[in-house]
N, C-alpha and C positions, 0 to 999 in steps of 0.2 A: 377561095376553097369553100366548098359547099360543106353543111353541117346536116347529119341525119339525126333525126329525134325519133325515138321508139317510146311509144307509150306503154302503159301497162297493158292495154289491149292488143297492141302489136306483139309483145312480148310473151304473153298468154298464148297467142296464136301460133307463134314459133315453138315455145318449149313443149306445147302438147303433141310435136313430132318426136320429141328425144325419148327414147327407150330407155327402162331403167339400166339396161346393161351399157348403153352409149354413156348415161350420167357418171356410172361407175368407173368407167374406163378413161372419163375425162378427169374426174378426180383422182384416178391413181396415177395420172400423168402428171399432176400438180403435187400429189403427196411424196411422188418419187423425187422430185425436184427439191420439195425442201428438204428430204433426208439425203440429197447427193453433195457430197463434200464441196464447199466453194474453192475451187483453185484457179489461177491464172489471174490475168489483168482484167478480163471480161467474163464475170460471173454469168450462169445462166440464168438468174434470177435475181431479183431484188424484193424484198420485203420489208422497210423500215415499220418500226413500230407504229400502231395508230397514234392519230393524236386527238386528244378531248378536248373540248372547249364547252363550259357549262353555258347554258341560257336559260332565260325564263322559267321554262317548262320543259327544257329538254337538256340533254348531252348529246353535243354535236360530235360524232366521231369522222375523221377523216382518213381514208386508207388508199395512201398510194402504193402501188405494185407493179412489176415489170417482169417479164418471161420474155427473153432477149428473142426466141426465136418466133414469139406470138404479137406481143404489143405492151404499152403501157397506159395504165389505167390509174382512175382515182375515185373511190365511192365513198360519199358522203351519206350517213346515215344519222337520224334523229331517233334517240332514244328516250322515250318519256321517262321524267322524274317524278310525275305526278301521279299517283296509284290510280286517280278516278279518270286518267287519259286511257281510252280504250282504242286510240285510234291506229294503234299498229307502230310499224316502223317505217316511216316514209325514207326512199333513199333514191339514189340516182347515182351513175356512174359515168363518168366524162373519159373518153378515149381518144388518145392521141395519133395523130399522124405521125409514121414511122419516118418520113423523109422531112417533113417542114417542121414537126413538133407541133405545130396547132392542133386546137382539140377538131376532130374529125365527126364523132357523135356523142350525144348523148342518150341512155339508156334507162329508163324506168328500172331501180332493182329491188323495188318493193318484194315481189314474188322471186327474185333470182337470189336474193340473197337467201330466202327460206330454201329454193331448189337445191342450191350449192352446199347447203348445209345437209339438207337432207341425202343429196347424191353420196356426199361421205360418210354420213351415217348408214346407209344401206352397204357400202363398202365395207364397213366394219363390222356389221351383220353377217355378210358372206364370208369374210375371212374367218372371224374366231366366232360368230355366232352359232345358236342352235340351225342344225339343217333344214327342219321342218318345223318352225314356230307355230303354234296354234293358236294363241293368247297374248294380244299387244296391249300393255296398258301406258296411257298418255298423259300426261301433266301439262295442263295448260290449252288454252283455244284460239292459239293465235295461228298467224301464216306458217309459223314453223312446225308446229304439230299438225296442220292440215297437209303440208308437203312432205313430212316426214311418213305419215301414216298413209297418205295416197300412194308414195313410191314403193313402200314395204308391202303394201296390199298387193300393187301391182307385180311385185317380184315373188312373192311369196303365196301360192295359191292355198297352202297348208294353214293359212290363218282364217280361223271361222269366225273369230270373237274378240271385239275390240271396245276396250273402257276407256273413257275421256273424264280425266278428273280435273276438276277446276274449282276456284275460291267459292265461285256461285255459278249456278246454273242459268247464266243470262243469256241474252240473244245472240253472242258471239258462239257460244256452246251450241244453240239451237241452228245457227247459219251453217256450224263446223259440220254439225250431224246431219242436217240436209245434205250437204256436199257431198259427203262421204257414202250416204246413203243410194245417191243418186249416181255415183261414179262405181258402187261397189254393193250392187243389192243383195248378194248373195252373204254378207258377211254381216254378222250380230253386231249392232253398234249399242253400247249403253253408257249411260252417265253416271257421274256422281259427284257430290259436292266433298272438297276436300276435307272440311271438318264439320262437326255437329254445332248445334245453336249453343253450345255452350265451349264454342272453340277448342274441342277437343278432338284427336284423329278420329276420322270417321271408320266405325266397323267395316263398312262396305268396301272401303279402300283395302283395308287390311285383306279382306276376302279375295278381291280381284287379283291383289299381288300373290297370292298364295299360289295361283295358277298360272303366273306371268311367264311366258317365253321369254318376252321382250318389253323392257321400261325403257320410256322415252320423256325426259324431262326439259321444259322450255318455258322457264317460268323466272323471274327475276327475285327469287327468294334469297333470302338471307339467311334463314334459317331450315334445317333438314325437313323435308317433306312428309316423309315416313323414316320410320327406325330400320336399320339394317336387318334387325328380326322378323322382319316381314316378307323378305326377299327370298325365295328359294335358292339352291344352289343350281347352278347351270343357267340361271336368266343372263341375258345379256343388256347391259345397264347403258342408255346412250344418253351423256348431258350435255346439252348445247344450250341451255339459258344464261347461267354467269359467265361474267366477263370482267370483274373485277376481283379485287384480294378480300372483298367483304361480301360477296355473294357467294352462296353456296345451298346445292338441292339435296346432297345427300350428305349422309354423319359419316364420321371417320371409319366407323367399323365396317361399313359397306365398301369405302373406299381400299380398305384394307384387304379384304376378302379377294379382291383383285390382284393385289400386289403380291400375297403369299401363296406360292405354288409348289406343290412335291416334286421333287428332283426325282427323275427315272433312271434306272440304269441303261436301258435300251434307246433310248431317246431323248433329247434336249426337249424340255418343256418349251410350247408356244408361250409367247407374251401374252398375260389376261387383260393387262390395263394399256390400252393405246390412246394416243393423243395424235391432234394433228401435227403439233410441233411442239417440243420440248421446251425450247427458248419463251415461245408465247405463252404457253401453259406456267410456267414457273414464275411468270409476271402476272397472269391475270385469272388463272383457273383457281376459284377461291376453295374449292372442295380439295384438291391436292395440295394446296399451300396448306391449310387448315391441318391436313392429315400428315403435314411436316414431310413430305415426299421430296426427293432429290432426283437429279437427272436418271440414275442408274436403277430408278424404280418405275420410270415410265419408258414406253417405247413407242416410238414414231409409226404411225402406219405406213408411211413410206416405206421404211426400211423392210417391212412384210413385201411389199411391192417390189421391190428392187430384188430381193432374195428370190421372189417366185420368177422373175422375168430374167433372172440369171441362167433358169433352166428351160424357160419357154419365154423368149420376147414377145411372142402375140397371144400369150395367155387371156383367156376371158376370167373375169373374177371369182367364177365356179371354177376354173382350171386353177386358178392361183392357190385356191383355197386347198384344193387336191394334193397340188405340190407341197405345200405349208405342213399339212397334215400328215402326208407322207414321211417327212423327216423329223416331226415333232409329236408331242404329246399333250393335249390339251385337256381330254377329260380324265385324266387321274385325278383320282380324289374327289371327282364329282357323284353325287347320290342326291337322294330325295331328304335333303335337310334344309334348315334355314340358317345353318352358319358356317356353310363349305362355300367353296370357291365360286366366284362369279366373274363374268368377262364383261370388261367397261370399255368404252370410248368416249373421250373426252374433248370438246373441241370449241374451241374458242374463235373459231374462225382466223383465217389467213387471207391476207390481199391476195394473192395469186390464185387462189380460188375464184375471184370475182374477173380478175383478166381472162383465166380461161372460159368461164362460162360467159362473159359478155361478148367476146370475140367470136364464140360459136353461135350465139343468137345472132349478130351482125351478119355472119357469112350466111347462116342458114335462111335469113330473111333475104337476102339477095338470091339465092337460089330459088326460093320461093316464088321471088316476083319474075326471076328469068322463067321459070317452068309457066306458070299461068298469066303473068302479067298484072296480078292485081298488087296493086301500091300497098307497101308497109311502111308505115311512119311518114313523118315530113321532111323532106328535103328543101332546106334553105341553101339557095345557090348565093353565092358570093358573100357568104357569110363573114368571112376574112380574107381580106386582099392586102399585098405588100403594099 
């Protein structure tokens, strides 16, 4: 049996053809599966909890998953445990052949992890975030932030200003800004240090947050990056950095501003706090665990997808939003204040996302090769023989 190996460059070439809408729909399919009750002897999907193994300088994460109609994969990610390690998150995904069970592909997942997270984040913004965001503030300077900002800027032409906040304005920040300016020349890109010389929160960060439409955090912080009081009502907050009980990027007060919503007489309030998986977040979402949240205080984004598709099975993300907002009320109680409601999406990442995006990349690579004859990846013939 042959083995296909797709490098980071191959993956980049393929994913550059994916539109924001396509990626959102891909993640909508995944989240709908997560929120579909498991019945019968042959579940539609399998998502075992990730396995973590400590090494000298990393925490190695092993994430197997299966979508019965799509395929079976396992992603391996190495998360640095040394603060001085700025090498990002090396990752690869292996794909099994449906018939033989042998490994048929190895796909570089360094950028795919960020892309699938960004697609989920964008879907959350489309469903419950501001309709015409104008200013996005991002904490961090890695692949996760680059993918999230790039996808949001592609999807929302209303965003005119972007502020990148990092612990230090290092080469990673400069590289990130250069890439964003190259891809989005009409957007004003600003940078800020998270803290001042005496390790106090920066006034510049406070000012940037005061006009934020969307806030994205993708850091390994174990302490809140900023106080809730700096975030105005109506802001959509996306948390994708923490993945353990000890890690938390925002404080309890900000979490609770997404939990509490005013009841209305005519309409049922739309959930303000969405997660990719309640089960996973109860184990790994440090911010939500720290705030003492239970199952009833979180709503899976897949529940909204399923509800919208019950009305229109072929709805685009924007049409899903219109369907949801026609029967609910999210804006109730929002005003220009710094203690009112916000919307929030917390993602710890689920293996089904890797299955969907990896198989999509492999299938698209085959299409590209068939169309123009250009070779993508390396094919090792007779890699495995019985």
